[in-house]
C-alpha positions as CSV (number, residue, x, y, z in Angstrom):
1,X,24.2,-16.0,0.9
2,X,22.6,-14.4,-2.1
3,X,20.7,-11.2,-2.1
4,X,17.0,-11.2,-3.1
5,X,15.8,-9.2,-6.0
6,X,12.5,-8.0,-7.4
7,X,12.1,-10.1,-10.5
8,X,8.7,-8.9,-11.6
9,X,6.2,-6.1,-10.9
10,X,2.6,-5.6,-11.6
11,X,-0.3,-3.4,-10.6
12,X,-4.0,-3.1,-11.0
13,X,-6.5,-0.3,-10.4
14,X,-10.3,-0.5,-11.0
15,X,-11.8,1.1,-14.1
16,X,-14.0,3.5,-12.1
17,X,-12.2,6.8,-11.8
18,X,-13.5,9.2,-9.1
19,X,-12.3,12.8,-9.7
20,X,-12.4,15.5,-7.1
21,X,-15.3,17.1,-8.9
22,X,-17.4,14.0,-8.1
23,X,-16.3,13.6,-4.5
24,X,-16.1,17.3,-3.4
25,X,-19.9,18.0,-3.2
26,X,-20.4,14.9,-1.0
27,X,-17.9,16.1,1.7
28,X,-18.8,19.8,1.2
29,X,-15.5,21.2,-0.1
30,X,-14.2,22.3,-3.5
31,X,-12.1,20.2,-5.8
32,X,-9.3,22.7,-5.5
33,X,-9.4,22.4,-1.7
34,X,-8.8,18.6,-2.0
35,X,-6.0,19.0,-4.5
36,X,-4.3,21.8,-2.6
37,X,-4.5,19.9,0.7
38,X,-3.4,16.5,-0.6
39,X,-2.1,16.7,-4.2
40,X,-4.8,14.3,-5.2
41,X,-6.8,14.9,-8.4
42,X,-8.6,11.6,-8.6
43,X,-8.7,8.0,-7.2
44,X,-10.1,4.7,-8.3
45,X,-13.0,2.8,-6.7
46,X,-13.8,-0.9,-7.2
47,X,-16.9,-2.2,-8.8
48,X,-19.7,-2.8,-6.3
49,X,-20.1,-6.4,-7.4
50,X,-17.4,-8.9,-8.1
51,X,-14.3,-6.8,-7.4
52,X,-12.6,-7.4,-4.0
53,X,-9.2,-6.9,-2.4
54,X,-8.4,-10.5,-3.5
55,X,-9.4,-10.1,-7.1
56,X,-7.5,-6.9,-7.5
57,X,-4.5,-8.5,-5.8
58,X,-4.7,-11.4,-8.2
59,X,-4.8,-9.1,-11.2
60,X,-1.6,-7.4,-10.1
61,X,0.0,-10.7,-9.2
62,X,-0.6,-12.3,-12.6
63,X,1.2,-9.4,-14.3
64,X,4.1,-9.6,-11.8
65,X,4.4,-13.4,-12.2
66,X,4.4,-13.2,-16.0
67,X,7.1,-10.5,-15.9
68,X,9.2,-12.6,-13.6
69,X,9.2,-15.3,-16.2
70,X,7.5,-17.9,-14.0
71,X,4.1,-19.6,-13.8
72,X,1.7,-19.3,-10.9
73,X,2.5,-22.9,-9.9
74,X,6.2,-21.8,-9.4
75,X,5.3,-19.5,-6.4
76,X,6.6,-21.0,-3.2
77,X,5.1,-18.6,-0.7
78,X,2.5,-15.7,-0.6
79,X,2.7,-12.6,1.6
80,X,-0.4,-10.5,1.5
81,X,-0.5,-7.0,3.0
82,X,-3.8,-5.3,3.5
83,X,-5.9,-3.4,6.0
84,X,-9.1,-4.1,4.1
85,X,-9.3,-7.9,3.7
86,X,-12.3,-9.6,2.1
87,X,-13.2,-11.4,5.3
88,X,-12.4,-10.7,9.0
89,X,-10.9,-14.3,8.7
90,X,-9.5,-16.2,6.9
91,X,-6.9,-13.8,5.5
92,X,-6.5,-12.8,1.9
93,X,-3.3,-14.9,1.4
94,X,-5.3,-18.2,1.0
95,X,-8.0,-16.4,-1.0
96,X,-5.3,-15.2,-3.4
97,X,-3.8,-18.7,-3.6
98,X,-7.2,-20.0,-4.6
99,X,-7.9,-17.2,-7.0
100,X,-4.6,-18.0,-8.8
101,X,-5.3,-21.7,-8.9
102,X,-2.2,-22.7,-6.9
103,X,-3.7,-24.5,-4.0
104,X,-0.9,-27.2,-3.8
105,X,-0.3,-27.9,-0.1
106,X,3.5,-27.5,-0.3
107,X,3.3,-23.7,-0.1
108,X,2.3,-21.3,2.6
109,X,0.4,-18.0,2.8
110,X,1.0,-15.2,5.3
111,X,-1.1,-12.2,6.0
112,X,0.3,-9.0,7.5
113,X,-1.5,-6.0,8.9
114,X,1.0,-3.1,8.8
115,X,-1.2,-0.7,6.9
116,X,0.8,1.9,5.0
117,X,4.1,0.2,5.9
118,X,2.7,-3.2,4.8
119,X,4.6,-3.6,1.6
120,X,7.9,-2.6,3.2
121,X,7.3,-5.2,6.0
122,X,6.3,-7.8,3.4
123,X,9.3,-7.1,1.3
124,X,11.6,-7.5,4.3
125,X,10.0,-10.8,5.2
126,X,10.4,-12.1,1.6
127,X,14.0,-10.9,1.6
128,X,14.8,-13.0,4.6
129,X,13.1,-16.1,3.2
130,X,14.9,-15.8,-0.2
131,X,18.3,-14.9,1.3
132,X,18.3,-18.0,3.6
133,X,17.3,-20.3,0.7
134,X,14.0,-21.2,2.2
135,X,12.0,-20.1,-0.9
136,X,12.9,-19.2,-4.6
137,X,9.7,-17.4,-5.7
138,X,7.9,-15.3,-3.1
139,X,4.9,-13.4,-4.2
140,X,4.3,-10.2,-2.3
141,X,1.0,-8.4,-2.7
142,X,-0.3,-5.1,-1.3
143,X,-4.0,-4.5,-2.1
144,X,-6.7,-2.3,-0.6
145,X,-10.5,-1.7,-0.9
146,X,-10.9,1.6,0.9
147,X,-14.1,2.7,-0.8
148,X,-16.3,0.3,1.0
149,X,-15.7,1.7,4.4
150,X,-15.5,5.5,4.2
151,X,-17.8,8.2,5.4
152,X,-19.1,10.1,2.4
153,X,-20.4,13.0,4.3
154,X,-18.7,16.3,5.5
155,X,-17.9,14.7,8.9
156,X,-15.6,12.2,7.1
157,X,-14.0,14.5,4.6
158,X,-10.4,14.6,6.0
159,X,-10.1,10.8,5.6
160,X,-12.4,10.1,2.6
161,X,-10.6,12.5,0.2
162,X,-7.4,10.6,0.7
163,X,-8.1,7.0,-0.1
164,X,-8.5,4.9,-3.3
165,X,-8.6,1.3,-4.2
166,X,-5.9,-0.7,-6.0
167,X,-3.3,-3.5,-5.8
168,X,0.4,-3.9,-6.5
169,X,2.5,-7.1,-6.6
170,X,6.2,-8.2,-6.8
171,X,7.9,-11.5,-7.2
172,X,11.0,-11.9,-5.1
173,X,13.7,-14.3,-6.3
174,X,17.4,-15.0,-5.6
175,X,19.9,-12.6,-7.2
176,X,23.0,-14.1,-8.9
177,X,24.9,-10.8,-9.2
178,X,26.8,-9.6,-6.1
179,X,25.8,-6.1,-5.0
180,X,22.4,-6.2,-6.7
181,X,18.9,-6.7,-5.4
182,X,17.6,-5.8,-1.9
183,X,20.6,-4.4,-0.1
184,X,19.0,-3.7,3.3
185,X,15.6,-3.2,5.0
186,X,14.7,-1.4,8.2
187,X,11.5,-1.8,10.2
188,X,10.2,0.3,13.1
189,X,7.1,0.7,15.3
190,X,5.8,2.8,18.2
191,X,2.4,1.8,19.6
192,X,2.3,5.0,21.7
193,X,0.2,6.7,19.0
194,X,-1.9,3.7,17.9
195,X,-5.2,5.6,18.3
196,X,-4.1,8.6,16.2
197,X,-4.8,6.7,13.0
198,X,-7.1,3.7,13.5
199,X,-10.3,1.9,12.8
200,X,-11.6,1.0,16.2
201,X,-14.5,-1.4,15.2
202,X,-14.0,-3.4,12.0
203,X,-17.1,-5.4,12.8
204,X,-20.7,-5.7,11.7
205,X,-21.2,-2.4,10.0
206,X,-18.1,-2.4,7.8
207,X,-19.1,-1.3,4.3
208,X,-22.4,0.2,5.4
209,X,-21.5,3.8,4.4
210,X,-20.6,3.0,0.8
211,X,-22.9,0.1,-0.1
212,X,-25.8,0.2,2.3
213,X,-28.2,-0.3,-0.7
214,X,-26.6,-3.7,-1.2
215,X,-26.9,-4.8,2.4
216,X,-30.0,-6.8,3.3
217,X,-30.8,-4.8,6.4
218,X,-34.4,-4.5,7.6
219,X,-35.8,-1.1,8.2
220,X,-35.5,-1.7,12.0
221,X,-31.8,-2.6,11.6
222,X,-31.1,0.5,9.5
223,X,-32.9,2.7,12.1
224,X,-30.8,1.0,14.9
225,X,-27.5,1.8,13.0
226,X,-28.5,5.4,12.5
227,X,-29.3,5.8,16.2
228,X,-26.4,3.8,17.7
229,X,-23.5,3.7,15.3
230,X,-20.7,5.9,16.8
231,X,-18.6,5.9,13.6
232,X,-16.0,3.6,15.1
233,X,-16.3,1.3,12.0
234,X,-14.8,4.0,9.8
235,X,-11.2,5.3,9.9
236,X,-10.2,7.9,12.4
237,X,-7.2,10.1,11.8
238,X,-5.5,12.9,13.7
239,X,-4.0,14.5,10.7
240,X,-1.6,16.9,12.4
241,X,-0.1,14.3,14.6
242,X,0.4,11.9,11.7
243,X,2.0,14.7,9.6
244,X,4.4,15.7,12.4
245,X,5.6,12.2,12.9
246,X,5.7,11.3,9.3
247,X,8.0,14.1,8.3
248,X,10.4,13.0,11.0
249,X,10.4,9.3,10.6
250,X,10.5,9.2,6.8
251,X,14.0,10.9,6.6
252,X,15.3,9.1,9.7
253,X,14.6,5.6,8.3
254,X,15.9,6.5,4.8
255,X,19.1,7.9,6.3
256,X,19.4,4.8,8.5
257,X,19.4,2.6,5.4
258,X,21.9,4.8,3.5
259,X,24.2,4.9,6.5
260,X,24.3,1.2,6.8
261,X,25.5,0.9,3.2
262,X,27.9,3.9,3.5
263,X,25.8,5.9,1.1
264,X,24.2,9.4,1.2
265,X,21.0,10.9,-0.3
266,X,22.9,12.0,-3.4
267,X,23.5,8.4,-4.3
268,X,19.8,7.7,-4.6
269,X,18.7,7.5,-8.2
270,X,15.0,7.2,-7.3
271,X,13.0,7.6,-4.1
272,X,9.6,6.0,-4.1
273,X,7.8,7.0,-0.9
274,X,4.5,5.7,0.3
275,X,1.8,7.9,-1.4
276,X,0.1,9.3,1.7
277,X,0.0,13.0,0.9
278,X,2.0,15.0,-1.6
279,X,2.9,17.6,1.1
280,X,4.6,14.9,3.1
281,X,6.6,13.6,0.1
282,X,7.6,17.2,-0.7
283,X,8.8,17.9,2.8
284,X,10.8,14.7,2.9
285,X,12.3,15.5,-0.5
286,X,13.4,18.9,0.8
287,X,14.9,17.5,4.0
288,X,17.0,15.0,1.9
289,X,18.0,17.6,-0.7
290,X,16.6,15.6,-3.6
291,X,15.6,17.0,-7.0
292,X,12.2,16.4,-8.5
293,X,13.7,13.9,-10.9
294,X,14.8,11.7,-8.0
295,X,11.4,11.4,-6.4
296,X,8.5,9.5,-7.9
297,X,4.9,10.5,-7.0
298,X,1.7,9.3,-8.5
299,X,-0.7,10.2,-5.7
300,X,-2.5,12.7,-8.0
301,X,-3.9,9.7,-10.0
302,X,-4.5,7.1,-7.4
303,X,-4.8,8.7,-4.0
304,X,-3.5,6.8,-0.9
305,X,-3.8,3.1,-1.6
306,X,-2.1,2.2,1.7
307,X,-0.3,-1.2,1.3
308,X,-0.7,-1.0,-2.5
309,X,0.8,2.4,-3.0
310,X,4.6,1.5,-3.1
311,X,4.2,-1.5,-5.4
312,X,1.9,0.5,-7.7
313,X,4.4,3.4,-7.8
314,X,7.4,1.1,-8.3
315,X,5.6,-0.6,-11.2
316,X,4.7,2.7,-12.8
317,X,8.2,4.1,-12.4
318,X,9.6,0.9,-14.0
319,X,7.1,1.0,-16.9
320,X,8.0,4.7,-17.5
321,X,11.7,3.9,-17.8
322,X,12.6,5.7,-14.6
323,X,14.3,2.6,-13.2
324,X,17.3,1.5,-15.1
325,X,19.8,-1.3,-14.8
326,X,22.0,-0.5,-11.8
327,X,19.7,2.2,-10.4
328,X,19.7,2.7,-6.6
329,X,16.2,2.8,-5.4
330,X,14.9,3.7,-2.0
331,X,11.4,2.9,-0.9
332,X,10.0,4.1,2.4
333,X,6.7,4.3,4.3
334,X,5.1,5.6,7.4
335,X,1.6,5.0,8.7
336,X,-0.9,3.6,11.3
337,X,0.6,1.9,14.3
338,X,2.7,3.9,14.1
339,X,4.9,1.8,11.9
340,X,7.5,2.8,9.4
341,X,10.3,1.3,7.3
342,X,12.6,1.6,4.3
343,X,14.5,-0.6,1.8
344,X,17.4,0.1,-0.5
345,X,17.4,-1.8,-3.8
346,X,20.1,-2.0,-6.4
347,X,18.2,-2.8,-9.6
């Protein structure tokens, strides 16, 4: 049984950059307050017209496909991870298939909703499909459009300051070299804390807060929303609970992967954590005893892009030459659900 490997990476972020200086007055804090609390200096927001989770995912996918040395028609299977799909249904997998022009009926498309852990879960699924010989070219995409569903007022600041839009993609193929590729993946979940980081009502008002001027509501409907909307259609987060669990589960799942392969943290060449908050990444780094050179963070540029954050960071690290032939990579994530996971990859 062959290992699976990442054969190509790509990412895309929208042109519109939203620095802290622009966001801070809306949520009634200073730009330094945002950066000190999160490590974020800016984030990207999609265009209001014509740019969606699907189109961003497709832009990232085209780059990954090209770098893998294949054509879109060579993709056997799509796995799309997002918490912000274009539609409530159908899922983004088939929309991406159509966007890429590969609507041949011999392939399938799978959508997964594992939020911040979405890319790890998708990578693990792709790994199994490729290892068993079911597929040869699995396209994994993580993409998010957070900006359409945030509360840009002081009451929403703890969530709104964190999130940005973007997409990352990877093509997973069989690996011909023993000991290379995806070595192991580990997935976990605990629904006990499901309501600590959640969006309770993704229904009729989704997008209202950011783009209400583009919604064709009547005056009566707008008045009704103002009077009756209980903010259940925007994300809720208990930050302290999330932080407490994240700094425990992150190291646990990383060490679990290393133990399986008889390795230790000192063997890691590069850790690419989910870009949730710089403070979380720094606490995990300290617990594992890793130097700054062994941890890749780009949250200062993109904010938290949820399912897109790991593939974006992986792609940037690769483009910057931080991933070399034979490097041992560890990717790990923790988020809503709670769900968490890790993967070890020998490049």
